[in-house]
N, C-alpha and C positions, 0 to 999 in steps of 0.2 A: 504494500500500500504506500503510495507516494502522495505527499501533500505539497502543494505549491502555496507559498506565502509571500507577502510583500505589501507595501502601501498601496492605497488606491491609485488606479490609473498607471500602474507600473508594467502592465502587459500580461497579467496572469490569465485573464479571460481570453485574450488574443492567442496566447500559447495554447490554451485548451481547445479553442475553436480550430486552430491549425491541426492539432492532433486528431480532432473529430472531422476533419476535411470540410468544415464549414467555410474556412478560409484557406486559400492556397498561398503558401509562402512565396515571397518574391524571389528568394534564392533557396537552393537546397530542396530536399525531398523528405516528406514524412512517409515512413514505410511501416507496414505491419507484416510480420513474417517475411521480410525481404521484398515485399511487393508494395509499390507506391499506393497510398490509400486512394488516390484519385483514379486509379485504374480498376478499382472494385466497382461492381454494379451496386446500385443503391440498396437493394434488398440484401445482397450478399454482405455488404459492409455493415448494414444494420443488424445482421445476425451475429456479427462479431463484436461490434462496438455500440454501447448504449451511451447516449449523451443527454445530460440534464442541464439546460440553460439556466441563467440567472432569473430571467423573468419570462417564463413560458406563458403563453396565452391559450386558454382552452376554447374550443368552439362553443357557440351559444347553446344553452340549455342541455349541455351534455352532463350525464351523471358520472359520479366517480367510477362506478363499475364499468361503464362504457369507455371512459378515458383509459382506465388500466387495461382493458381488453385491446385497445389500440396498440399496446406494446407487442401484441402477437402478430401484427400486420406483416412483419418481415418473414414470418414462418408460413404465411398463406400463399397460395398460388392456384393456377388453373386446375392442378390435379391434387391439391391438398387444401381442403376446406377446414372449418372449425372442428376441433376434435376434443376428446376428453383430456388429452395432453395440454391443450390450450386452456381448457377450463381449470385444470389443476394449477397451471402456472399463474393464472390470474388470481385464484383463491389464495395461493401461497403468498403472492405479492401483497394482497390486501391484508392478510393476517400478519405478515412480518412487519408491516408499517402501521398497524393498528387502525387501518381505514376500512375494515370489513363492515363495521356498523354504519359507515357513511356511504356504502355502495350505491344506495338508491337516491342519494341527495345530489342536487345539481352542484357542480364545481363552483359556480358563481355565488352560491349561497354560503360557502365555507369561509372560515377565518383564514388569515394568511398562513398560519401554521398547518391547519388541516389541508389547505390547498397544496402546500409544499409537500406534505406526506403523500398526497394523491399522485403528484407528479413523480415522486420517487418510486412509488408502487408501479407506475406505468413503465418506468425504465427497468425496474427489476423483472417485470413480466416478460421483457424481451429475452431474458436468460442468455445474455451475452457473456463472453469471457473477458471483456474489457469494459469497465465503467468509467466514464468521464463525468465528473460531478462538479458543477460550478456553484460554489457556496451552497451545498445541500442543507446546511443547518440554518439558513436564513429564515426568519419569521418563527422559528421553533423555540419553545420554552426549553429550559435546561434539561428537563427529563427527556423530552423527545430528541433533543440534540444528541444526548448520550445514547439513546436507543438507536438512532440512525448510524452513529459512528461505530457502535458495537456491532450492528448488522453489517456494516462495510467490512469490519475486521473479520467477522465470521465468514463472509463470502470469500474473502481473500485467503484466510487460513484453512478453512474446511473444504472450500470448493475450488480453490485455485484461481478465483477471479482477480484479474489485475484491476486495482482501483487507483485512479488518479483524481484527486480532489483539490479544489481551491478552498482554503479556509482562512478566516481572519483571526481566529482565536489561536494564538501561538502555543498556549499551554495544551489545548486540545490537539493541535498538530503534533506537538512533542510526545503526547501520550499515545496517539493512535498510529502515527506514521512509522513505517520502516525506513523510509527515505524522505528527506525534506529538500525541496528546491526553493531557495530564497531569491526573489527578484527585486530589482530596483531600476527605474528609468529604462525599462525595456530590455534588460539583460539579466542573465543569471549571474548572481554574485557569490552564491555559496550553494553547495549541495553535498549531501552525505547523510549519515545517520543523525538522528536528533541531537545527540550529545556533541556531535561535531559542528552542527549548524547553529543550534540555540545556545549562544554564548552572549555574555554582556557586551562584548565588543561588536559582535554582529548585529545585535538588536539595536545598539546605538547607531551604528553605521547605516543601517537600513531604515529604521523608524525614527531616529533622533530621540530615543528614549533612554535615559539612564536607568539601569536596572541591576538587580542581583539575580543570578541564576543559581538555584540550588536543586537538590534532588527532591522530587515529589515523594512525600512520605508514604504514599500509597503504592506507587509504581516504580519509583526510582528514576523515572524519566526527568528531563530538565523541567524546572518550574520557574517561571519568570515572575519576579516581584519588582514592580517599578519603584524607583527611589523617589521619595517625596522631594519636591522642589521644582523650579522652572525648567522646562524642557526646551532645548534648542533643536529645532527640527532640521538636522543636517543630513537629510536623506541623500544617498549617493556617495557618502564618504567611502574611502577605500576600506574594504574588509580585510582584516589581517590574513596574510597568506595561509597561515596554518588553520584558519577557522573554516571548517565546513567544505573542504575540497576533497572529501572522500570519494570512493568509487561506488 
């Protein structure tokens, strides 16, 4: 599980959209299994990679159940119609996101957090081996944030799903990520394991925040505690060479 972090407008979502072939890079190639992502057919790629955008818009009057069922579209075809396999995939996605009780409600009538969980359920129903999630915890209360991140970790560890997510909460990123990519001003400035990337020097260089980094008493992962006092927002300062350049 890889988490992308960085200040607003640093290019996190742009990077994720390039990985999801929504944007085409001006230079270089994004490849999946050695094959350029833009050479895949639309349904073929959607069976491999699920993408959750920041601000998805649902069709008018669609229910949660129907929205989640749309995640099975890449698996349909002229000779393969809706089946029990599809039904079970939708049910599993609804249950795992806590949206089963909302299945008959219109998406437009939901709270922001409920709507976000419905979209996550739709992406999970695709049953892809790669998930690209742009701020999946947006609008969610703390309990549901943890549930979604625990679900992402379970998909990764138990089912082998590759998860690449953009998160704003650095402590959540440190707790759940195997690898962290830190960005500033459109470039990657640090990458590696959480303990390599989440340091007081890196946090100050990228976010302009003075902090102490200690071990989380629950998990042992890095825990950031901002230091009281005025902050000088010096985003883009050079990151120490030894900080977060792991493989």
